[in-house]
Every structure is written in C-alpha cells, then in structure tokens.
N, C-alpha and C positions, 0 to 999 in steps of 0.2 A: 504494500500500500504506500501511497505517496501523499505527502502534505496533510497527514492526519491532525497535526497541531492546529491547522487552520479551521477545523470544524467545530471548535468550541462556540457555544452560543446559538447553536441550531435549535429552533423551536418547532419547525415544520418541515416536512419532506414531500416533494412532488416526484412522481414516478412516470417514466414512459410505461407503456403497457406491454406490447408484444416483445418478447425477448428480455424483458426486465422483471415483470411480474408473472406473465403467463407464457406458456409454450403453445402458440397457435400454428407452428410450422406444419404439424401433421394435416391440419385442415386446409391450409394454403396449398400443400402438396396434393391433396385430394382434388382440389379445384384445378390445379395445373394439369394433373393427369386426366381429369375429365375432358379438358380441351384437347389433349393428345388423343384420347380415345375416340372422340368424334371425328378425328382426322386419320384414323386407322393406325395410330402410332402406339407403341407399347409404353407402359408406365416407367417413370424415372424414380429411383430410390429416394426416400426421404432425406438421406444423408447428403445427397447432391443438392437438394432444394434448401436445406436448413441454413447454410451460411448466407443465403440471399433473402431469407424470409423478412428481415428487417426492412427491406425496400418494398414490401407489399406487392401489389400487382406488377409493378415495374420489374422487380427482381424475379418473381416467379415466371413471368412471361419470357424473360430473357433465357431462363433455364429451359422452360417447357417447349418453347417454339422458336428460340433464338430471335425473338422479336424485341425491338427497341422502339422508343417513341418516334424515331425517324422512319420506322417501317410503314409502308403503305397500308392503310386500314387499321392502324394501331388502336385508335379510339374504339373501334368496333370490337377488336380483340379484348381490350380492357373491359368493356362493358360485358362481354360474354364471360370473361373471367370472374367479374364481380357477381354475376348471377350465379355462377357455379359455386363461388365461395359462400354466398348467402345460403345456398342449398346445403352445403357441408358445415356451415358455421356451428361450432361447439360439438361436432361429432367426436373429435378426439382431443380437443383443446384441454389442457390441464394447467394447474399452477406449476411454475418452476419449483424445483426442490427448495423446501424450507420457507417459501414465501408466506404461507399462513403464520408461521412462527415469527417471521419478521414483522408482519403487520400487527400481530398480537403484542409483540415487544414494543412497538411504537405506541400502541394504545395504552399499554401499561405504564409507559413513561409520560403519558398525557400529551403526546405530540400529535398535532393535526397532520394529516397527510392527504394527498390527492393525486389525481391522474391527469397527465397531459400527453395525448397521443395524436399522431397523424391519421389514425384510423377513423373512418367516417362514422358519424353518430349511429347510422343504421346497423353498424356492426358492433360499435362500442357499447351501446346501451344494453342489448341483449346479453353481451358478455359480462358486463358488470352485474346484471340481474341474476346471472347464472351462478355466480360465485359469492357465497354469503359474506366472506370477509371483505370483498371489494365494495360491498354496499355501504360500508362505513366511511367511504371516501368523503372528505369535506367538500371536494369539488371534482368534477370530471369534465375536462375540456377535450373535445374531439377535433378531428382534422377539419371539420366544417363548422365548428363553433365560432370561429372568427374568420375574417377574410384571408388569413395567412396560415401557412403550415410551417413547422420547424424546417430549417434552422432560423426562421424569423422569430424574434422574441415575443411576438404578439400573443401566441397561445399561453406562454408562461406568464406573461403580464396579466392576461385575462384570468388565469387561475389564482394569482395573487389577489387580484381585486375581488373575485368571486368569493374567496374564502376569508377575506380580510387579513391576509398575511403580509408581513413586511419582507422585502427582498433581502434585507440584511440578515434576517434570522431564518431564511428558508434555503433548503438544499434541493437540487434537482438531480435525479439519478436516471441514467439511460445507457443503452447499449450501442448507441450510434453516435458518430461524431456530430451529427446534426443536433442531437440532444444537448451536447456540451456547448456547441455554438449558440444555441437558443438560450440556454441558461445563463451563460456568461453575458450575452447581449442584454438579458433582462436584469442583470445585476445580482443574480443569486449565485451561491457557491454550487459546485457541480461534482458529481461522482460518476466515473465511467464504470459500467457494469461489464466487466470483461468475461463474464460467464454467459453473455447473451449471444445474439445472432451476429457475430462478427464476420464481416465480408472477408474474402480471400486475402486482401491486402491491408486489412484493418490493423492499426497499432494503437490501442487505447492509451498507451503511455505518451503518445505524441499529440493527443487531443487537447492538452492544456487543462485537463480537469484538476480539481483540488485533491482528488484521491482516486485510486483505482481499486476496485474490489473484485474478488474472484469467486465469491459466493454471496447470496443475499444476506446471510447472517453477519457477515463481516461489517455490514453497515452499522449494526448496533454497537460493535466495538468502537467504531469511529465516533459515535455519538456519545458514548459513556465517558465520564471523567476519567482521566488517567489515574 
C-alpha cells in the first residue's frame, strides 16, 4: 500500500461498483457470447473477457466481435449488447470477496458510504436492489445521473452534494484509472483497487492514487488509526 498516512480524517467513502464492489464480469461475458452466438461464433472464456469488463460495452464488444467505436454500425452493436446484458443482468453477478464485511466494517465505524458508477441507472438500480448491503448506500450516482461520466469529476461532485459530504473528508475507491482521475479532479482522496478489472496494460501504482489496495478489507486498515 502507498500513502496510507494521508488517509487520516476520512469520514466517508465513495465506491465504483463493477470490479470494486461486485463481480459482474460473468454476466457481461454472457451478453458478449450471446452476440457471438447469433453470428454463428463459439463462446469466449470468461477469463478472456474479465480484464476488459471495467470498460463495459466498449470492452466486451472489443473482445467478442473485435468491434471498436470506429466500427461501422457500432451504435447498433452497442444497443444489441445492452439488450443482451439486460436479459442476463444478475444471472451470475456476485459480491467480490469480503465486500459485505467491508461494508459492515464501514457501518460499524459510523462512516457514510456511497456508489459512483458509469453504469446506466437501468442496470445500477436493479443491482443495488438485489444486494441487501448495497441498499444502505447514502447515495448512488449512475452513469446517466449527471451529464458526465468518469473521468469527469461531475459524478463524484454530485455524490458529495447528494449525501452532504465534504470533499476533504471523503475517499473514492475504484479499479480504473478513470476513477482516480475523477476523484482527484473532485478534490477527494483516492484509493486504487488493484484487485479489480485491471486492463492488460493497467498499472495502478502509476495512477496517482493516495493508496493502492489488493483486497477490499485492506481499506479498513487504511482507515483505522495506526
């Protein structure tokens, strides 16, 4: 871990969702393989999809069909993928290891916590409703809750305002460099979740976060007095 001494005075924690609190990669992979199936292609292993899950539709379509936003008809492909993901939503999504214990630990310490995700509300809301511990979030900001998505600071700022939190005493935790960029631009301290959906070339140590953790429960160690 890096920079743990700078985490004193934290009173609230905001989290990214996918790859930080929950493992939705299996359902994203099911949606990607559904598109392959309709085209007569065989399935791709989850392990191949997983590192790209943090990029959502863009990442999965790149793996499933080698399609990028510059690809002709990409928007139609993206819409088709989102329909497939809606169908498979919560089929195999689970908490990441020890996340319920992490959230319980924050509650026991009297710390407010919330969620800031680029995931659209139509997927975020059912997910939060499906996991009892997530329902205690002080605020939930989805990718379409504001005009902006991360790495823009707008969603983090919206969460601070919604939950009545101060930037100086709030921490943002995420498994993508965009999370760290958004948090820093919003004036909060940041923690990189190196246990999440790291892309092939990702280096959390280079993101400029105040700390890097390799398991959810390490966050509690950073927040407890030395």
